[in-house]
C-alpha positions in Angstrom: 0.0 -0.1 -0.1 1.5 3.4 -1.0 0.9 6.3 1.4 0.1 9.6 0.4 0.4 12.9 2.5 -1.2 16.2 1.7 0.0 19.7 2.8 -2.0 22.8 3.9 -0.5 25.9 5.3 -1.1 29.5 6.4 1.7 31.5 5.2 1.6 35.3 6.2 -2.0 35.0 7.3 -3.3 33.6 3.8 -4.6 29.8 3.5 -2.5 27.4 0.9 -3.6 24.1 -0.2 -1.0 22.9 -1.9 -2.0 20.5 -4.9 0.6 17.8 -4.6 0.7 14.3 -3.0 4.0 13.4 -0.7 5.2 10.1 -0.3 6.2 10.8 2.8 5.7 13.0 5.6 9.2 14.0 5.8 9.0 15.1 1.9 6.1 17.1 2.8 8.3 18.9 5.6 11.0 19.4 3.2 8.8 20.9 0.8 7.1 23.6 3.1 10.3 24.4 4.5 11.9 25.1 1.3 8.8 27.4 0.1 9.4 29.3 3.1 13.0 29.8 2.2 12.0 30.6 -1.7 9.7 33.3 0.1 12.5 34.5 2.2 10.4 33.6 5.0 12.0 32.1 8.6 10.0 29.2 10.0 10.6 27.7 13.0 8.1 25.2 14.5 7.3 26.0 18.1 4.4 23.4 18.8 3.1 20.5 16.8 0.0 18.5 17.9 -2.1 15.8 16.3 -5.5 16.9 15.1 -8.4 15.4 16.5 -6.2 12.7 18.2 -5.5 11.5 15.0 -1.5 10.1 14.6 -2.0 10.5 10.9 -2.9 14.3 10.9 -0.3 16.6 12.7 -0.7 20.6 12.8 3.1 22.4 13.1 2.5 25.9 14.4 5.2 28.6 13.9 3.2 31.9 14.9 -0.4 32.8 14.6 0.1 33.6 10.7 2.3 30.9 9.8 1.3 27.0 10.5 0.9 24.3 8.3 -0.7 20.6 8.3 0.3 17.1 6.9 -2.3 14.7 6.7 -2.3 11.2 5.5 -4.8 10.5 2.9 -6.6 7.2 2.3 
């Protein structure tokens, strides 16, 4: 079974849903950090938590205007 991960983010207060599927959670994390770097933004994760206590749906918080969420697609 091939797992796929989806990425959503709030960047500078704007919601972005990326139309891309990732093969691993780490590849999605690498992608979002590169995205922030390309836009000359500094992203530092201060908190992470399971959304609705689901271990396959994790939100990563930098600050109020910058956060991202990676969830496993079924």
